[in-house]
C-alpha positions as CSV (number, residue, x, y, z in Angstrom):
1,M,0.0,0.0,0.0
2,T,1.1,3.5,-0.8
3,R,0.3,6.4,1.5
4,L,-1.0,9.5,-0.2
5,L,-0.1,12.7,1.6
6,T,-1.7,16.0,0.4
7,R,-0.7,19.5,1.3
8,S,-3.1,19.5,4.3
9,D,-1.8,16.1,5.4
10,L,1.8,17.3,5.3
11,Q,0.9,20.5,7.2
12,A,-0.6,18.3,9.9
13,V,2.5,16.2,10.4
14,L,5.4,18.6,9.8
15,E,6.6,21.2,12.3
16,P,9.6,23.5,12.0
17,V,11.8,22.4,14.9
18,S,11.9,18.7,14.0
19,C,12.3,19.5,10.3
20,M,15.3,21.8,11.0
21,A,16.8,19.1,13.2
22,A,16.5,16.6,10.3
23,L,18.0,19.1,7.9
24,R,20.9,20.0,10.2
25,D,21.7,16.3,10.6
26,G,21.5,15.9,6.8
27,F,23.9,18.7,6.1
28,R,26.4,17.2,8.6
29,A,26.1,13.7,7.0
30,A,25.3,14.6,3.4
31,A,28.4,13.1,1.8
32,S,27.3,10.0,-0.2
33,P,28.9,7.6,-2.7
34,I,25.9,8.3,-4.9
35,A,25.7,11.9,-6.1
36,G,22.3,13.4,-6.4
37,Q,21.2,14.7,-9.8
38,R,19.2,17.8,-10.6
39,I,17.7,17.6,-14.1
40,R,15.9,20.6,-15.6
41,T,14.5,21.2,-19.1
42,D,12.5,23.8,-20.9
43,L,9.1,22.9,-22.2
44,P,7.1,23.8,-25.3
45,F,4.8,25.6,-22.8
46,P,5.3,28.6,-20.5
47,G,7.1,26.5,-17.9
48,T,9.9,24.1,-17.0
49,A,10.2,20.5,-15.8
50,T,12.7,19.5,-13.0
51,A,13.5,16.2,-11.5
52,L,15.7,15.6,-8.4
53,I,17.1,12.0,-8.0
54,P,17.9,10.2,-5.9
55,G,17.4,11.7,-2.4
56,V,19.6,9.5,-0.2
57,L,21.0,9.9,3.3
58,P,23.1,7.7,5.6
59,G,20.9,5.8,8.1
60,I,17.7,6.1,6.1
61,K,16.7,2.9,4.2
62,A,14.6,4.8,1.7
63,Y,15.1,7.3,-1.2
64,T,13.1,9.9,-3.0
65,V,12.4,10.9,-6.6
66,K,10.9,14.3,-7.1
67,V,9.3,15.7,-10.3
68,N,8.2,19.3,-10.4
69,A,6.5,21.6,-12.9
70,K,7.4,25.3,-12.7
71,F,4.9,27.6,-14.4
72,P,5.6,31.2,-13.2
73,G,2.2,32.4,-14.4
74,A,0.2,29.8,-12.5
75,R,-0.9,29.8,-8.8
76,P,0.7,27.9,-7.3
77,A,3.7,28.2,-9.6
78,L,5.2,24.9,-8.4
79,R,3.3,21.6,-8.7
80,G,4.5,18.0,-8.6
81,V,5.0,14.9,-6.5
82,V,7.7,13.4,-4.3
83,C,7.9,9.6,-4.5
84,L,9.3,7.9,-1.4
85,H,10.6,4.4,-2.1
86,S,11.8,1.7,0.2
87,G,15.5,1.0,0.1
88,D,14.8,-2.7,0.8
89,D,12.6,-3.6,-2.2
90,G,11.7,-0.4,-4.0
91,R,8.1,-0.3,-2.7
92,L,6.4,3.0,-3.2
93,L,5.9,3.9,0.4
94,A,4.3,7.3,-0.2
95,L,3.3,9.9,-2.7
96,M,3.5,13.5,-1.4
97,D,2.7,17.0,-2.6
98,S,6.1,18.3,-3.8
99,A,5.1,22.0,-3.5
100,T,4.8,21.6,0.3
101,I,7.9,19.4,0.7
102,T,9.9,21.8,-1.5
103,A,8.7,25.0,0.4
104,W,9.4,23.5,3.8
105,R,12.8,22.0,3.0
106,T,14.0,25.1,1.1
107,G,12.6,27.6,3.6
108,L,13.8,25.8,6.7
109,A,17.2,25.0,5.3
110,A,17.5,28.7,4.4
111,A,16.5,29.6,8.0
112,L,19.2,27.3,9.3
113,G,21.8,28.8,7.0
114,T,20.8,32.3,7.7
115,H,21.0,31.8,11.5
116,L,24.4,30.2,11.3
117,L,25.9,32.9,9.1
118,A,24.2,36.1,10.3
119,S,25.7,38.2,13.1
120,P,24.4,37.1,16.5
121,A,21.2,38.8,17.3
122,S,21.1,41.5,19.9
123,A,18.8,41.3,22.9
124,A,16.3,43.5,21.0
125,G,16.6,41.3,17.9
126,S,17.4,42.1,14.3
127,V,15.4,43.8,11.6
128,L,14.5,41.1,9.0
129,G,13.9,42.1,5.4
130,V,11.8,40.1,3.0
131,I,12.0,40.6,-0.8
132,G,9.4,38.3,-2.4
133,A,6.6,37.4,0.1
134,G,5.7,33.9,-1.1
135,A,5.7,30.5,0.4
136,Q,9.5,30.2,0.6
137,A,9.7,33.4,2.6
138,E,6.9,32.3,4.8
139,L,8.8,29.2,5.9
140,V,12.1,31.1,6.4
141,V,10.4,33.5,8.7
142,H,8.8,30.6,10.7
143,G,12.1,28.8,10.9
144,L,14.1,31.9,11.9
145,S,11.5,32.7,14.6
146,A,12.4,29.4,16.3
147,L,16.1,30.2,16.2
148,R,16.5,34.0,16.9
149,R,14.6,37.1,17.8
150,H,13.7,39.8,15.3
151,R,12.2,43.2,16.4
152,E,10.7,44.1,13.0
153,I,10.0,42.7,9.5
154,V,10.2,45.0,6.5
155,I,8.7,43.6,3.2
156,H,8.6,44.3,-0.5
157,D,6.9,42.3,-3.2
158,S,5.9,43.2,-6.8
159,D,2.4,42.0,-6.0
160,P,0.9,44.5,-3.6
161,D,-1.9,42.2,-2.4
162,R,0.6,39.4,-1.5
163,A,2.8,42.0,0.3
164,H,-0.1,43.3,2.3
165,A,-1.2,39.8,3.3
166,F,2.3,38.8,4.4
167,A,2.7,42.0,6.4
168,S,-0.6,41.4,8.1
169,R,0.4,37.8,9.1
170,H,3.7,38.9,10.5
171,D,2.9,42.5,11.7
172,G,5.4,43.8,9.2
173,R,6.1,47.1,7.5
174,L,5.8,47.6,3.7
175,L,8.5,49.2,1.7
176,T,8.4,50.2,-2.0
177,S,11.6,48.6,-3.3
178,A,14.2,45.9,-2.8
179,T,16.9,48.6,-2.1
180,Q,14.8,50.1,0.6
181,V,14.5,46.7,2.3
182,A,18.3,46.3,2.1
183,A,18.8,49.8,3.6
184,A,16.5,49.0,6.6
185,A,17.3,45.4,7.4
186,D,20.2,43.5,9.2
187,I,19.2,40.2,7.5
188,V,17.8,40.2,4.0
189,L,15.9,37.3,2.4
190,L,15.2,37.3,-1.3
191,A,12.8,34.7,-2.8
192,T,11.7,36.0,-6.2
193,W,11.6,35.1,-9.9
194,S,13.9,37.9,-10.8
195,R,16.1,37.5,-13.9
196,S,18.3,40.6,-13.2
197,P,20.1,41.7,-10.0
198,L,17.9,43.2,-7.3
199,L,20.8,44.1,-5.0
200,R,24.3,45.2,-5.7
201,L,27.3,45.8,-3.4
202,A,26.4,49.5,-3.1
203,D,22.9,48.6,-1.8
204,T,24.3,46.7,1.2
205,R,26.4,47.5,4.2
206,P,29.2,45.8,6.3
207,G,27.8,43.2,8.8
208,Q,24.7,42.5,6.8
209,H,23.6,38.9,5.9
210,I,21.7,38.1,2.7
211,T,20.0,34.8,1.8
212,S,19.1,34.4,-1.9
213,L,16.6,31.6,-2.8
214,G,15.6,32.8,-6.2
215,A,18.6,31.7,-8.3
216,D,17.6,28.1,-8.4
217,E,17.7,27.5,-12.2
218,P,19.5,29.0,-15.2
219,G,18.6,32.6,-16.0
220,K,17.4,33.6,-12.5
221,Q,19.5,36.2,-10.6
222,E,18.9,38.2,-7.5
223,L,22.4,39.3,-6.5
224,A,25.0,41.1,-8.6
225,A,28.5,39.7,-9.0
226,D,30.2,42.5,-7.1
227,L,28.1,41.6,-4.0
228,L,28.8,37.9,-4.3
229,E,32.6,38.5,-4.7
230,S,32.8,40.8,-1.7
231,A,30.9,38.7,0.7
232,L,31.6,35.5,2.7
233,L,29.7,33.4,0.1
234,V,28.3,30.0,1.3
235,V,26.3,27.6,-0.9
236,D,24.8,24.1,-0.6
237,D,26.8,22.7,-3.5
238,R,29.6,24.5,-5.4
239,E,29.2,22.8,-8.7
240,L,25.4,23.2,-8.8
241,A,25.7,26.8,-7.8
242,A,28.2,27.3,-10.6
243,T,26.0,25.6,-13.3
244,T,22.5,26.5,-12.3
245,G,22.5,28.8,-9.3
246,A,23.7,32.2,-8.1
247,L,27.3,31.7,-9.3
248,S,26.2,30.8,-12.8
249,A,23.9,33.8,-13.1
250,A,26.7,36.1,-12.0
251,G,29.3,34.5,-14.3
252,L,31.4,33.3,-11.4
253,A,33.3,29.9,-11.0
254,A,32.6,27.3,-8.3
255,W,35.7,28.4,-6.3
256,A,34.1,31.8,-5.7
257,A,32.0,30.1,-2.9
258,E,34.2,30.0,0.2
259,A,32.3,27.2,1.8
260,T,29.3,25.0,1.7
261,L,26.8,24.9,4.6
262,S,27.8,21.3,5.3
263,E,31.4,22.5,5.8
264,V,30.2,25.2,8.2
265,L,28.1,22.8,10.2
266,R,30.8,20.2,10.5
267,G,33.3,22.9,11.6
268,D,35.5,22.6,8.5
269,H,34.9,26.3,7.9
270,P,34.4,28.9,10.6
271,G,31.7,30.8,8.9
272,R,31.5,34.4,9.9
273,T,34.5,35.5,11.9
274,R,34.1,39.3,12.0
275,A,31.0,41.4,12.8
276,T,31.8,43.6,9.8
277,D,31.7,40.8,7.2
278,R,29.0,40.7,4.7
279,S,27.7,37.1,4.3
280,V,25.6,35.5,1.6
281,Y,23.9,32.1,1.6
282,A,22.8,31.2,-1.9
283,P,21.5,27.6,-2.1
284,V,20.1,25.7,-5.1
285,G,18.4,22.8,-3.3
286,L,19.6,19.2,-3.1
287,P,17.8,15.8,-3.5
288,W,18.7,14.6,0.0
289,Q,16.8,17.5,1.5
290,D,13.6,16.1,0.0
291,L,14.3,12.8,1.7
292,A,15.0,14.4,5.0
293,L,11.6,15.9,5.2
294,A,9.7,13.2,3.4
295,W,11.0,10.7,5.9
296,V,9.9,12.8,8.8
297,A,6.5,13.2,7.2
298,Y,6.1,9.5,6.4
299,Q,7.0,8.4,9.9
300,Q,4.6,10.8,11.5
301,A,1.8,9.9,9.0
302,E,2.4,6.2,9.7
303,Q,2.3,6.7,13.5
304,H,-0.9,8.8,13.4
305,D,-2.5,7.1,10.4
306,I,-2.7,10.4,8.4
307,G,-3.4,10.4,4.7
308,Q,-5.2,8.0,2.4
309,K,-3.8,4.5,1.5
310,I,-4.0,3.3,-2.1
311,D,-3.0,0.2,-3.9
312,L,-1.4,1.3,-7.2
313,L,-1.0,-2.3,-8.2
314,S,-4.6,-3.3,-7.9
């Protein structure tokens, strides 16, 4: 039997603290003899198709295959499915809504990276800036709230209705541009569909941290090359960042990234060492992250009998 987990099912079984713990463990142990693959192609329609295979982690006898459709003009823009297979015999243990898994693992991994690289929060908390008030930003804010204090959130989105809704949920303050957000915030989160830089070095200041989630496929770019070159730049995978992520968009080589988040978490790189450093976390997203959260969701769903069971072989 295969367990079918919809968005509402996943929201019932996932919670930020346990998910971030699973992601933290995954970053520390992510080295695998089997390299994950990220396959992306244009379509003869206004969208792209992406597959991430296989999601594997030491200690978990299962793997994931994820297939996504990205259609920027649709709502939601991301749709697809995560297949969770048994590592014993290949049984399809679960089918899960990929938009939810992707938003949670991307947003919460970003929250973890942001917390590790940003300057320690003062007793009053930091000002958090959000550029692009969608599902990714929502999960980053939830994750960060469990890790550090913020005294204010400032927000900009090209969609005024979405910006107002986000501000209402988080008691935030609306600003009229990305550069205004950068001028006001200590920590800046970008999660947009931008194909040209929204922030350059001159738009930032020493000591600031920036997390960029929008450069997750070729052609998308949120940060200019001069900012990336001047900052402590951390990615999730150097080669992917140089072929499909922030480095590729800025025309930079893989070695431009000083560290991966795994290296920082394992203590192989110290991360931020001076309060005046600018830091940037610019992940692409890795297959094992899908497994980390899909496994948490599956175990909880099994324990509490959440989701429908179907027999695809009947």
